MARFI-958167 format. One record per residue: residue in one letter; x, y, z of N, C-alpha, C in turn. Coordinates in pm, whole numbers, padded with zeros to 5 digits, always signed. Example, Ala and Ser with C-alpha at 12.3 -4.5 7.8 and 13.67 -1.06 7.14 Angstrom:
2
a+01319-00569+00780+01230-00450+00780+01320-00330+00780;s+01285-00225+00708+01367-00106+00714+01290+00003+00787;
***
This chain:
423
x+01868-01759-00118+01752-01692-00059+01737-01728+00088;x+01760-01857+00123+01749-01900+00262+01852-01828+00349;x+01972-01811+00295+02076-01741+00370+02037-01596+00395;x+01975-01534+00294+01930-01396+00310+01823-01385+00417;x+01724-01477+00412+01614-01472+00507+01660-01501+00649;x+01767-01579+00664+01814-01612+00798+01861-01490+00875;x+01896-01383+00805+01944-01262+00871+01831-01166+00907;x+01715-01183+00845+01606-01087+00868+01475-01155+00908;x+01480-01285+00943+01357-01359+00969+01277-01299+01084;x+01346-01253+01189+01275-01198+01305+01198-01073+01266;x+01260-00989+01186+01194-00868+01142+01074-00900+01054;x+01090-00996+00963+00979-01034+00875+00865-01097+00955;x+00898-01177+01056+00794-01236+01141+00718-01127+01215;x+00792-01030+01266+00726-00919+01333+00635-00842+01240;x+00678-00824+01115+00596-00754+01017+00468-00831+00988;x+00478-00963+00978+00358-01044+00955+00258-01024+01068;x+00307-01026+01192+00218-01007+01308+00152-00869+01306;x+00232-00768+01277+00175-00633+01281+00079-00610+01165;x+00105-00675+01050+00012-00664+00938-00116-00744+00965;x-00107-00853+01041-00227-00924+01082-00316-00833+01166;x-00255-00764+01261-00333-00673+01345-00388-00555+01267;x-00304-00494+01183-00348-00378+01106-00453-00417+01002;x-00433-00533+00938-00530-00580+00839-00665-00610+00901;x-00665-00667+01022-00791-00692+01092-00864-00561+01121;x-00789-00462+01165-00853-00336+01205-00913-00262+01086;x-00847-00273+00968-00901-00207+00849-01041-00258+00816;x-01056-00391+00816-01186-00449+00784-01286-00432+00898;x-01236-00438+01021-01324-00422+01137-01392-00286+01140;x-01324-00184+01090-01383-00050+01089-01514-00051+01010;x-01512-00114+00891-01633-00122+00811-01740-00208+00874;x-01699-00324+00931-01795-00415+00992-01860-00354+01116;x-01778-00305+01208-01832-00250+01333-01902-00117+01308;x-01849-00039+01212-01914+00087+01179-02056+00066+01130;x-02077-00041+01050-02212-00073+01004-02302-00112+01120;x-02249-00189+01214-02326-00229+01332-02365-00108+01415;x-02273-00013+01426-02299+00108+01506-02386+00209+01433;x-02416+00184+01304-02502+00274+01229-02432+00395+01172;x-02298+00390+01157-02226+00501+01096-02262+00509+00948;x-02273+00629+00896-02304+00647+00754-02179+00626+00670;x-02198+00612+00539-02085+00594+00448-01991+00714+00451;x-02048+00833+00460-01963+00953+00463-01884+00962+00594;x-01945+00920+00705-01872+00919+00833-01757+00818+00828;x-01784+00700+00774-01679+00599+00764-01570+00642+00666;x-01607+00721+00565-01508+00773+00471-01411+00869+00541;x-01465+00955+00626-01380+01048+00702-01288+00970+00796;x-01344+00868+00861-01264+00784+00950-01151+00717+00872;x-01184+00665+00754-01083+00600+00670-00974+00698+00630;x-01012+00817+00587-00913+00917+00545-00823+00957+00660;x-00876+00953+00783-00795+00987+00899-00669+00902+00908;x-00682+00773+00873-00565+00685+00876-00456+00737+00783;x-00495+00777+00664-00394+00819+00565-00337+00957+00596;x-00414+01042+00666-00357+01168+00715-00248+01137+00816;x-00277+01045+00909-00175+01006+01006-00057+00938+00941;x-00082+00854+00842+00025+00783+00773+00119+00881+00704;x+00062+00980+00638+00144+01079+00568+00226+01160+00667;x+00165+01195+00780+00237+01271+00883+00351+01188+00942;x+00324+01060+00967+00427+00974+01023+00546+00957+00931;x+00519+00950+00802+00627+00934+00705+00722+01054+00708;x+00668+01173+00738+00751+01293+00740+00824+01311+00873;x+00762+01267+00984+00817+01295+01117+00900+01181+01175;x+00875+01057+01132+00943+00942+01193+01095+00945+01178;x+01151+00980+01062+01298+00984+01054+01361+01075+01159;x+01297+01189+01187+01349+01278+01290+01343+01215+01428;x+01235+01144+01459+01224+01074+01586+01332+00968+01601;x+01356+00894+01493+01458+00790+01497+01596+00849+01522;x+01625+00962+01458+01755+01025+01478+01774+01070+01622;x+01665+01109+01688+01677+01161+01825+01688+01049+01929;x+01609+00943+01917+01605+00843+02024+01641+00702+01980;x+01655+00678+01851+01696+00547+01803+01583+00458+01758;x+01619+00356+01677+01520+00267+01617+01440+00189+01721;x+01509+00131+01820+01442+00043+01914+01334+00117+01992;x+01366+00235+02042+01269+00310+02122+01151+00357+02038;x+01180+00401+01915+01071+00446+01828+00979+00329+01794;x+01039+00216+01758+00958+00100+01722+00873+00054+01839;x+00933+00044+01958+00859-00001+02076+00750+00097+02114;x+00782+00226+02111+00684+00326+02150+00565+00330+02054;x+00594+00331+01924+00485+00338+01826+00403+00210+01825;x+00470+00095+01839+00396-00032+01845+00304-00037+01965;x+00353+00007+02080+00270+00008+02201+00153+00105+02187;x+00180+00222+02131+00075+00322+02113-00031+00273+02015;x+00013+00205+01910-00081+00150+01813-00167+00041+01877;x-00105-00043+01956-00180-00148+02026-00287-00087+02116;x-00252+00018+02187-00349+00086+02273-00462+00148+02191;x-00426+00203+02075-00528+00264+01990-00628+00162+01939;x-00578+00045+01899-00666-00060+01845-00766-00108+01950;x-00721-00122+02073-00809-00174+02177-00909-00069+02225;x-00887+00057+02183-00977+00166+02225-01099+00182+02135;x-01095+00125+02014-01206+00143+01921-01341+00100+01979;x-01352-00020+02038-01484-00059+02092-01522+00018+02218;x-01428+00089+02278-01459+00166+02399-01513+00304+02366;x-01483+00352+02244-01521+00489+02205-01591+00483+02069;x-01713+00436+02066-01783+00414+01939-01855+00541+01893;x-01776+00642+01864-01825+00768+01808-01741+00802+01686;x-01801+00854+01579-01722+00884+01458-01603+00974+01483;x-01619+01077+01566-01507+01169+01589-01393+01098+01661;x-01429+01010+01758-01326+00939+01832-01253+00840+01741;x-01328+00771+01654-01266+00677+01562-01174+00748+01463;x-01211+00869+01423-01125+00946+01332-00992+00978+01398;x-00997+01018+01524-00875+01048+01598-00791+00922+01616;x-00857+00811+01651-00785+00685+01670-00723+00636+01539;x-00795+00652+01430-00740+00611+01300-00619+00696+01262;x-00627+00825+01291-00513+00911+01265-00392+00864+01346;x-00418+00829+01473-00311+00781+01559-00253+00650+01506;x-00337+00555+01469-00290+00426+01418-00213+00446+01288;x-00261+00534+01200-00190+00561+01076-00052+00619+01100;x-00043+00711+01195+00087+00772+01229+00182+00664+01280;x+00133+00581+01372+00218+00476+01430+00261+00376+01323;x+00168+00336+01238+00199+00236+01136+00305+00289+01040;x+00295+00414+01003+00395+00473+00914+00532+00472+00979;x+00537+00508+01108+00664+00507+01179+00723+00368+01192;x+00636+00269+01213+00681+00130+01219+00743+00088+01086;x+00677+00127+00975+00732+00095+00843+00869+00158+00823;x+00882+00285+00856+01010+00354+00838+01119+00283+00918;x+01088+00248+01043+01186+00182+01129+01224+00045+01075;x+01124-00036+01043+01149-00171+00994+01226-00169+00862;x+01186-00080+00773+01251-00075+00643+01395-00025+00654;x+01421+00061+00751+01559+00106+00774+01645-00011+00818;x+01592-00096+00908+01664-00216+00950+01689-00309+00832;x+01586-00331+00753+01599-00420+00638+01704-00369+00541;x+01698-00241+00513+01790-00181+00417+01933-00191+00466;x+01951-00176+00597+02085-00184+00653+02137-00328+00651;x+02044-00425+00667+02084-00565+00671+02119-00620+00533;x+02076-00550+00429+02097-00599+00292+02218-00530+00229;x+02271-00592+00126+02374-00530+00042+02322-00524-00101;x+02405-00476-00192+02358-00459-00330+02313-00591-00393;x+02376-00701-00353+02342-00830-00412+02212-00887-00356;x+02181-00856-00230+02065-00919-00166+01946-00825-00149;x+01964-00696-00179+01857-00598-00148+01727-00631-00220;x+01734-00673-00345+01612-00704-00418+01537-00820-00355;x+01609-00924-00312+01545-01039-00249+01486-01003-00113;x+01559-00921-00037+01510-00881+00095+01383-00798+00082;x+01383-00703-00009+01264-00621-00028+01146-00704-00078;x+01173-00798-00167+01065-00884-00217+01006-00967-00103;x+01092-01023-00017+01044-01101+00097+00962-01014+00192;x+01005-00890+00209+00932-00796+00295+00793-00768+00239;x+00783-00746+00108+00654-00719+00047+00561-00841+00055;x+00618-00960+00037+00537-01081+00049+00486-01098+00191;x+00573-01070+00290+00531-01080+00430+00415-00985+00460;x+00423-00863+00408+00315-00767+00428+00184-00818+00367;x+00191-00864+00244+00069-00908+00175+00007-01029+00243;x+00091-01126+00281+00039-01245+00349-00024-01208+00483;x+00033-01109+00551-00025-01065+00677-00164-01006+00658;x-00181-00924+00554-00311-00862+00528-00415-00968+00491;x-00375-01062+00404-00468-01167+00363-00504-01257+00482;x-00403-01294+00559-00428-01379+00676-00519-01312+00777;x-00511-01180+00788-00595-01107+00883-00742-01128+00853;x-00776-01141+00726-00918-01157+00690-00971-01292+00740;x-00884-01393+00740-00925-01522+00793-00948-01517+00943;x-00867-01439+01015-00884-01428+01160-01015-01360+01198;x-01068-01279+01109-01193-01208+01139-01311-01304+01152;x-01299-01423+01098-01409-01520+01107-01412-01591+01242;x-01315-01564+01328-01305-01632+01457-01379-01561+01569;x-01437-01446+01540-01507-01371+01645-01619-01288+01589;x-01683-01212+01676-01798-01129+01641-01755-00982+01640;x-01774-00916+01525-01735-00775+01515-01818-00687+01607;x-01932-00736+01655-02015-00657+01745-01964-00652+01887;x-01861-00731+01919-01800-00730+02051-01659-00671+02042;x-01590-00671+02156-01454-00616+02159-01349-00722+02128;x-01391-00848+02109-01295-00958+02098-01196-00940+01983;x-01246-00908+01865-01157-00897+01748-01064-00777+01760;x-01111-00668+01817-01023-00553+01838-00913-00588+01938;x-00950-00664+02042-00849-00709+02138-00748-00799+02070;x-00797-00889+01983-00707-00978+01909-00610-00900+01822;x-00659-00797+01754-00570-00715+01671-00465-00646+01756;x-00506-00599+01873-00412-00533+01964-00306-00630+02013;x-00347-00752+02046-00252-00854+02092-00150-00887+01983;x-00196-00900+01860-00105-00931+01750+00000-00822+01730;x-00042-00697+01740+00053-00586+01727+00154-00591+01841;x+00107-00620+01963+00199-00630+02077+00298-00744+02057;x+00249-00858+02006+00337-00972+01983+00441-00943+01876;x+00409-00855+01783+00503-00825+01675+00632-00764+01727;x+00626-00700+01844+00745-00635+01899+00847-00736+01951;x+00798-00852+01995+00886-00947+02063+01000-00999+01976;x+00973-01060+01860+01086-01114+01781+01182-01006+01732;x+01129-00888+01709+01214-00782+01656+01304-00723+01764;x+01245-00689+01879+01322-00621+01982+01419-00713+02054;x+01397-00844+02047+01487-00937+02113+01601-00984+02024;x+01595-00952+01894+01697-01009+01805+01763-00909+01712;x+01707-00791+01696+01762-00697+01598+01850-00594+01668;x+01967-00574+01613+02059-00476+01668+02030-00338+01609;x+02030-00233+01692+02004-00099+01638+02104-00062+01529;x+02055+00015+01433+02139+00058+01321+02140+00209+01316;x+02226+00267+01233+02228+00412+01220+02090+00467+01185;x+02063+00588+01225+01931+00649+01206+01892+00654+01059;x+01760+00646+01037+01708+00648+00901+01734+00784+00837;x+01775+00781+00714+01795+00904+00638+01713+00895+00510;x+01625+00989+00489+01549+00994+00365+01565+01132+00303;x+01563+01136+00171+01580+01262+00101+01456+01348+00114;x+01476+01478+00106+01361+01569+00106+01280+01544-00022;x+01147+01531-00010+01066+01502-00129+01082+01610-00235;x+01083+01568-00360+01090+01661-00471+00961+01743-00476;x+00968+01875-00496+00846+01955-00509+00755+01899-00618;x+00624+01907-00596+00530+01846-00689+00540+01907-00827;x+00571+02035-00836+00585+02099-00967+00700+02037-01045;x+00813+02016-00978+00928+01955-01044+00901+01809-01079;x+00831+01740-00988+00797+01601-01014+00706+01588-01135;x+00607+01676-01145+00515+01673-01258+00588+01708-01388;x+00679+01802-01381+00755+01840-01500+00840+01724-01548;x+00899+01647-01455+00983+01535-01493+00904+01415-01541;x+00788+01392-01477+00707+01275-01513+00559+01304-01488;x+00492+01366-01585+00348+01396-01567+00265+01271-01541;x+00292+01163-01615+00215+01041-01597+00238+00980-01459;x+00364+00977-01416+00394+00922-01284+00325+00999-01174;x+00323+01132-01184+00265+01216-01080+00114+01205-01076;x+00050+01226-01190-00097+01218-01196-00144+01076-01168;x-00075+00979-01228-00116+00840-01212-00109+00792-01069;x-00002+00828-00998+00012+00778-00862-00084+00850-00767;x-00120+00974-00797-00223+01042-00718-00357+00971-00733;x-00395+00941-00857-00521+00871-00881-00517+00731-00822;x-00401+00666-00827-00391+00533-00771-00405+00536-00619;x-00360+00645-00556-00382+00661-00413-00531+00660-00381;x-00610+00726-00466-00756+00722-00454-00806+00578-00456;x-00756+00502-00554-00801+00364-00573-00765+00277-00454;x-00639+00282-00411-00593+00194-00304-00666+00221-00173;x-00678+00348-00137-00745+00381-00011-00892+00344-00015;x-00955+00360-00130-01096+00321-00145-01112+00171-00130;x-01025+00095-00194-01033-00051-00184-01009-00099-00042;x-00900-00054+00019-00862-00106+00149-00948-00050+00262;x-00996+00074+00247-01072+00136+00354-01222+00128+00340;x-01271+00132+00216-01416+00135+00194-01470+00002+00144;x-01382-00096+00114-01428-00225+00067-01518-00294+00169;x-01477-00290+00297-01559-00352+00401-01690-00276+00422;x-01686-00145+00405-01809-00065+00417-01907-00104+00307;x-01856-00118+00185-01941-00160+00073-02003-00297+00101;x-01918-00393+00142-01968-00527+00168-02074-00529+00277;x-02054-00451+00381-02151-00445+00490-02283-00386+00443;x-02275-00280+00361-02398-00211+00319-02480-00291+00219;x-02419-00384+00147-02499-00465+00053-02545-00596+00117;x-02515-00613+00246-02568-00727+00319-02483-00851+00321;x-02354-00841+00287-02267-00958+00299-02246-00992+00446;x-02227-01119+00475-02194-01159+00611-02051-01117+00644;x-02015-01123+00772-01880-01085+00812-01775-01170+00741;x-01802-01301+00729-01708-01389+00660-01695-01354+00513;x-01808-01317+00449-01804-01280+00308-01732-01147+00288;x-01751-01054+00380-01678-00926+00373-01528-00952+00384;x-01489-01037+00478-01348-01069+00495-01292-01134+00369;x-01368-01223+00306-01323-01287+00182-01311-01183+00071;x-01405-01090+00064-01402-00985-00038-01274-00902-00026;x-01240-00860+00096-01118-00782+00117-00995-00866+00087;x-00998-00994+00128-00885-01082+00100-00861-01097-00050;x-00969-01102-00128-00955-01117-00272-00887-00995-00334;x-00911-00877-00280-00845-00756-00331-00693-00770-00323;x-00644-00828-00212-00500-00840-00193-00444-00969-00252;x-00525-01074-00258-00480-01198-00321-00452-01176-00469;x-00536-01096-00534-00513-01064-00674-00379-00997-00695;x-00344-00905-00604-00216-00834-00615-00099-00931-00599;x-00113-01027-00508-00006-01123-00483+00022-01209-00606;x-00084-01247-00677-00068-01338-00791-00037-01267-00923;x-00080-01142-00936-00061-01072-01064+00067-00988-01068;x+00133-00974-00954+00253-00891-00949+00362-00943-01042;x+00386-01073-01039+00498-01127-01119+00476-01114-01269;x+00361-01158-01324+00346-01146-01470+00350-01002-01519;x+00292-00909-01441+00298-00768-01482+00441-00717-01472;x+00513-00759-01368+00652-00718-01356+00737-00772-01469;x+00711-00898-01509+00785-00958-01620+00762-00879-01749;x+00638-00841-01774+00607-00761-01893+00669-00622-01884;x+00676-00568-01764+00725-00432-01746+00867-00414-01798;x+00949-00516-01784+01088-00507-01829+01107-00539-01977;x+00993-00559-02049+01002-00602-02188+00918-00519-02285;x+00852-00414-02238+00767-00335-02327+00754-00193-02274;x+00695-00107-02354+00669+00031-02315+00579+00030-02191;x+00628+00083-02081+00553+00078-01956+00422+00156-01963;x+00416+00256-02047+00292+00332-02060+00181+00245-02116;x+00215+00157-02210+00115+00065-02265+00068-00033-02158;x+00161-00077-02075+00125-00169-01969+00040-00099-01862;x+00072+00026-01831-00011+00104-01739-00151+00119-01794;x-00160+00151-01924-00291+00163-01988-00368+00031-01978;x-00302-00080-02011-00370-00209-02010-00415-00250-01871;x-00328-00229-01770-00363-00267-01632-00479-00182-01580;x-00473-00051-01607-00580+00038-01562-00711+00006-01633;x-00703-00027-01763-00824-00064-01837-00885-00192-01781;x-00799-00289-01744-00849-00412-01682-00917-00381-01549;x-00859-00288-01473-00921-00247-01347-01057-00185-01369;x-01067-00098-01472-01196-00034-01502-01301-00135-01544;x-01261-00232-01627-01355-00335-01671-01399-00420-01552;x-01308-00453-01464-01342-00532-01346-01442-00459-01257;x-01422-00329-01241-01515-00250-01160-01653-00242-01226;x-01654-00228-01359-01782-00227-01431-01855-00359-01411;x-01779-00469-01412-01840-00601-01389-01896-00610-01248;x-01821-00557-01150-01870-00559-01013-01998-00480-00995;x-02010-00371-01069-02131-00288-01062-02248-00358-01132;x-02222-00418-01247-02329-00481-01326-02386-00604-01257;x-02300-00680-01188-02346-00805-01126-02453-00783-01021;x-02456-00665-00962-02561-00633-00865-02555-00711-00736;x-02441-00761-00697-02428-00824-00567-02412-00974-00568;x-02405-01039-00684-02378-01182-00689-02244-01211-00625;x-02239-01308-00533-02121-01328-00450-01995-01356-00531;x-01995-01459-00615-01872-01496-00684-01833-01398-00795;x-01929-01340-00867-01888-01232-00957-01823-01114-00883;x-01874-01084-00763-01812-00979-00682-01669-01016-00645;x-01649-01142-00608-01515-01185-00569-01419-01178-00687;x-01468-01217-00805-01383-01210-00924-01347-01066-00957;x-01444-00977-00944-01418-00835-00969-01315-00781-00872;x-01329-00820-00744-01232-00775-00643-01093-00828-00674;x-01085-00953-00718-00955-01014-00748-00881-00936-00856;x-00949-00902-00964-00881-00834-01074-00862-00684-01048;x-00961-00620-00985-00946-00478-00955-00834-00456-00854;x-00830-00540-00750-00721-00531-00654-00590-00582-00712;x-00601-00680-00803-00481-00741-00860-00396-00646-00942;x-00456-00545-01003-00377-00451-01084-00332-00330-01004;x-00389-00309-00885-00359-00187-00810-00215-00184-00763;x-00171-00288-00693-00033-00290-00644+00069-00290-00757;x+00053-00372-00862+00148-00364-00973+00152-00226-01039;x+00037-00159-01046+00036-00023-01102+00123+00072-01020;x+00120+00056-00889+00204+00140-00803+00351+00122-00838;x+00394-00004-00847+00533-00030-00884+00564+00017-01025;x+00467+00005-01115+00487+00053-01252+00510+00203-01257;x+00431+00279-01181+00447+00425-01180+00584+00463-01122;x+00628+00393-01018+00761+00420-00963+00869+00392-01067;x+00858+00276-01133+00959+00238-01233+00957+00334-01351;x+00838+00370-01397+00830+00460-01513+00888+00597-01479;x+00859+00647-01359+00913+00778-01320+01065+00772-01313;x+01120+00664-01258+01265+00650-01252+01328+00646-01391;x+01254+00592-01489+01306+00586-01626+01331+00725-01683;x+01256+00823-01635+01264+00958-01692+01357+01051-01614;x+01418+01001-01506+01498+01086-01419+01643+01038-01414;x+01729+01126-01372+01868+01088-01350+01878+01018-01215;x+01986+00942-01196+02002+00863-01074+02003+00951-00949;x+02063+01070-00958+02071+01155-00840+01937+01215-00800;x+01841+01218-00894+01708+01272-00863+01612+01167-00808;x+01649+01040-00817+01556+00933-00779+01514+00937-00632;x+01606+00957-00535+01562+00959-00396+01458+01067-00367;x+01481+01188-00417+01385+01297-00395+01254+01269-00466;x+01262+01210-00586+01141+01176-00659+01061+01069-00586;x+01130+00973-00523+01062+00869-00447+00979+00931-00335;x+01040+01026-00262+00966+01093-00156+00848+01171-00210;x+00865+01235-00325+00756+01311-00385+00642+01220-00428;x+00676+01103-00482+00572+01010-00526+00496+00953-00407;x+00566+00918-00300+00499+00867-00180+00405+00973-00122;x+00450+01099-00121+00367+01208-00071+00244+01228-00159;x+00264+01224-00291+00152+01241-00384+00052+01128-00370;x+00102+01006-00356+00014+00891-00333-00067+00911-00206;x-00003+00962-00101-00073+00986+00025-00184+01089+00012;x-00160+01194-00066-00265+01293-00089-00385+01230-00158;x-00359+01145-00256-00467+01075-00324-00541+00981-00231;x-00466+00916-00140-00528+00823-00046-00619+00894+00053;x-00588+01017+00085-00676+01096+00174-00804+01133+00100;x-00791+01172-00026-00907+01219-00102-00999+01107-00145;x-00943+00990-00180-01022+00882-00236-01140+00839-00153;x-01121+00802-00025-01235+00760+00057-01341+00869+00074;x-01297+00995+00081-01394+01104+00097-01487+01113-00024;x-01430+01104-00144-01510+01108-00266-01602+00986-00272;x-01546+00869-00241-01626+00746-00247-01737+00747-00144;x-01707+00790-00023-01810+00796+00081-01923+00890+00045;x-01889+01005-00011-01992+01100-00054-02078+01038-00164;x-02014+00967-00259-02089+00904-00368-02178+00792-00315;x-02128+00712-00224-02207+00603-00168-02324+00655-00085;x-02302+00767-00020-02409+00827+00060-02522+00875-00030;x-02488+00930-00146-02590+00985-00234-02647+00888-00335;x-02563+00794-00383-02606+00705-00492-02623+00560-00450;x-02589+00529-00328-02601+00391-00282-02466+00322-00279;x-02460+00204-00216-02331+00136-00196-02258+00099-00324;x-02331+00076-00434-02262+00034-00558-02189+00149-00626;x-02202+00270-00571-02117+00380-00617-01970+00351-00587;x-01946+00258-00495-01809+00211-00468-01740+00170-00598;x-01810+00088-00679-01754+00043-00805-01748+00155-00908;x-01845+00244-00906-01848+00353-01003-01727+00445-00986;x-01698+00480-00861-01584+00569-00835-01453+00499-00871;x-01439+00373-00829-01317+00299-00863-01300+00287-01014;x-01409+00249-01084-01401+00233-01228-01366+00363-01299;x-01427+00472-01255-01398+00602-01316-01252+00642-01295;x-01199+00612-01177-01059+00647-01148-00963+00564-01230;x-00990+00434-01238-00909+00348-01327-00917+00398-01471;x-01038+00434-01514-01055+00485-01650-00975+00611-01675;x-00972+00700-01574-00894+00824-01587-00745+00793-01601;x-00696+00695-01526-00555+00655-01537-00526+00605-01677;x-00615+00518-01729-00594+00461-01862-00594+00570-01969;x-00688+00662-01961-00698+00768-02062-00577+00861-02058;x-00531+00893-01936-00416+00982-01926-00290+00913-01977;x-00279+00782-01950-00164+00707-02004-00166+00707-02156;x-00285+00690-02215-00297+00693-02361-00259+00830-02416;x-00301+00935-02346-00266+01071-02389-00116+01094-02382;x-00052+01051-02273+00091+01074-02257+00174+00999-02361;x+00120+00891-02415+00192+00818-02520+00205+00901-02647;x+00118+01001-02661+00125+01089-02778+00214+01210-02754;x+00261+01229-02629+00334+01350-02594+00483+01330-02572;x+00525+01207-02552+00667+01182-02524+00710+01054-02592;x+00830+01056-02649+00882+00936-02716+00904+00825-02615;x+00892+00703-02662+00911+00588-02575+01058+00576-02534;x+01082+00539-02408+01217+00510-02362+01252+00368-02406;x+01361+00349-02478+01397+00213-02522+01405+00118-02403;x+01358-00004-02423+01352-00102-02314+01490-00123-02251;x+01593-00124-02334+01727-00149-02281+01779-00034-02194;x+01711+00080-02196+01754+00194-02114+01666+00213-01991;x+01567+00130-01970+01478+00145-01855+01538+00080-01731;x+01486+00121-01614+01530+00061-01489+01457-00071-01466;x+01512-00154-01379+01449-00282-01349+01325-00261-01262;x+01230-00352-01276+01104-00346-01201+01118-00422-01070;x+01068-00365-00960+01062-00435-00833+00926-00408-00771;x+00858-00515-00730+00720-00504-00682+00707-00438-00548;x+00704-00306-00545+00689-00230-00421+00541-00215-00388;x+00504-00235-00262+00365-00222-00221+00330-00077-00190;x+00203-00039-00207+00161+00097-00171+00176+00128-00023;x+00187+00025+00061+00202+00047+00204+00346+00081+00244;x+00440+00068+00151+00580+00093+00184+00605+00240+00211;x+00701+00267+00299+00739+00405+00328+00845+00451+00228;x+00885+00576+00243+00985+00633+00154+01116+00556+00161;x+01149+00500+00279+01274+00426+00294+01280+00309+00196;x+01173+00229+00191+01171+00114+00100+01165+00158-00045;x+01091+00264-00073+01079+00310-00211+01215+00361-00262;x+01287+00434-00177+01420+00481-00215+01514+00362-00236;x+01508+00265-00146+01594+00147-00159+01562+00070-00286;x+01433+00057-00316+01392-00014-00438+01438+00060-00562;x+01430+00193-00560+01476+00273-00675+01625+00255-00697;x+01702+00258-00587+01847+00240-00599+01880+00101-00652;x+01809-00001-00600+01833-00138-00648+01799-00150-00795;x+01688-00090-00838+01645-00099-00978+01748-00038-01071;x+01802+00077-01031+01903+00143-01114+02031+00059-01121;x+02074+00004-01006+02196-00077-01004+02178-00206-01084;x+02061-00267-01069+02035-00391-01141+02035-00368-01292;x+01970-00261-01334+01963-00231-01477+02102-00201-01532;x+02182-00128-01454+02319-00096-01498+02403-00223-01510;x+02388-00313-01413+02463-00438-01417+02424-00522-01538;x+02295-00525-01571+02248-00601-01687+02301-00541-01816;x+02303-00407-01823+02356-00343-01944+02505-00371-01960;x+02579-00369-01849+02722-00398-01857+02746-00542-01899;x+02663-00633-01849+02676-00774-01887+02650-00792-02036;x+02549-00721-02087+02520-00730-02230+02634-00674-02314;x+02691-00561-02267+02804-00502-02341+02923-00597-02343;x+02949-00663-02228+03061-00758-02222+03034-00877-02315;x+02908-00918-02323+02873-01029-02411+02891-00995-02557;x+02864-00869-02590+02878-00827-02730+03025-00819-02772;x+03110-00790-02674+03253-00782-02705+03317-00918-02689;
***
């Protein structure tokens, strides 16, 4: 593992820095928006703007890379993102923040595509799983660490936005000084949603609903905390708990995924998410019950994303996996755009605790649909399923395609080893 990391450490360090900046800005939107008097519905539109930009960047970035190369795209998008972050306190209007969020989302998506292309090129079949796992851990640690940095300043000033901008600028240094350009990123054209749904109804519907959940948690969590009167430090801790849960629960869920019917595991994880949200709603604002609810609700979200990817791959042929990966990422993005809008509208009409109601209802819908699908299709034998790899919802199509290819190769290698052992 150390030998693997020695080849990509600069890229991973840069990712940590950029996730620190991006993670700070996600929470800052809710904190500063509350100070500026933005309504829940206005902040929901601002939040959705990020995911509109992210989805656009995922489609356009590979073309940019092919035209001008990885280094120029990474430097340009990183610089543009840094400028966008520092502009938030200068333009405190909902329409301006929506435009800036769209810009930051576009840049962040392009940065992911570029970084993941480098990572994928640096890895081989033997090391790809470890490299991708290290990349996902770096992303998660960056987001969690960002919440701690928010306690060092006042969201009512420009200081924290400047800090986020500086971190994004610093992320360019280790990468651009040490990484050699690689061939342009190539991603498959996304599978049409009709074909994707026909191949895997649960994967398609489930990942759309999960997009609702993830965007609501990451984008509206700080809005919820601000509206119920949590301090800035408590809001930061609340958001950190959402991602800390994912970091700790990924492994046990992944271990189970390779040993049982994934639909049952999807049902169980979604049901746990729904129960956690119900607990968050019932507690009525008690600090530690809220933190526990955030830990478990956030803890199942990221593993569910990887579960839906793995389950969909189980139902497809190897040649269809790249296109299906693109289709799933696109479907997730559509859900991420819709989720904050629905949640913001509900919070505007029913109060801040509608945050938990919408999340709980969405988790419940995932669980119910998984239970229904178990009655419609025979179980895929465990020995015929693909291997599980903990892919984050923030990953671009490049990483998802690489993870799918690794999962298929790993599963095939394990089956061949078992066959050799039997003979």
